[in-house]
N, C-alpha and C positions, 0 to 999 in steps of 0.2 A: 106900245109893247104889251101892256097888260090886257088890252082888248084882244090882241092876237093870241096870247099865251093862255089866258084864263080858261077858255073852253077846252083846251087840249090837256091841261093839267088838272087832275082831280085830287091832288094831295091836300088841298085846303078844304075840300068839301066831301071827302070820302067817308062813307058810312057803310060798314060791311053788312049791315042788316037790310040795306036798300039796294045795293049794287048787285048787278048780275055779271057773270063771266062765262065764256064758252070754254068747255073742257071736253076731252075725249079724243078718240082717234080722228084723223082727218076725214074719213068717210062717215063717221058717226059722231058729229058734234052735238052737244046739248048745252043748254043754258042752265046754270045753277047759281044760287046766291053764294057770295063769298063765304058766308058762315058755314055752308054745307060742303065746301071743297075738302076732299079727303087727301091724304098723303099720296095716294096713287094718281090723283088727278093733277098734281102740281107739275110733273114733267110734260103734261099735254097742254099746258096753258100757252096760248099764242101771244107772245109779247111783241111781235113784229108790227111796226107801224110805218107809214110813209114818211120819208124824210124830206122836209121842205128846204130847198137850197135857194138862197137869194144871193146873186152876185151884184155887188155895187162898187166895182173897182173904178168906174168912170168918175165917181164923185170925189175921189181922193187924188192928191197930187201924184204925178207920175204913174197914175193908174194902179196905185198900191203896190208898186214894185220898186226895188232898189235900182236907181239909175246907174248906168255904166260908170260914170265918172266918180260916183261915191263907192262903188264896189271895188274898183281897182285903184283907188287913190293911194293906198298905202302898200301897194304891191311892189316888191323889190325885183328889179330886173338885173339878175346876176349874170355876169359873163364868166364862165368857168374856163380856165385855160387848161386843157387836158393835154398833157405831154406824156407820151408813152416811153 
């Protein structure tokens, strides 16, 4: 887990005097240091990143889903007698 996450997270090694960030309009991006970011540049910071999705349902019992017999075990089958 640490080998996978450590390169992606910079919270433990972040130094604003060494790190660079891209700011500006989408057609005119420029790299500046974190210490030089102005208040006008903050809305233009791109914080989007790819999301890695790993599906491992096969290794769990019942493929990580609630089985039918457990989901409907306590269901009451009521017969309502409707007389008009």
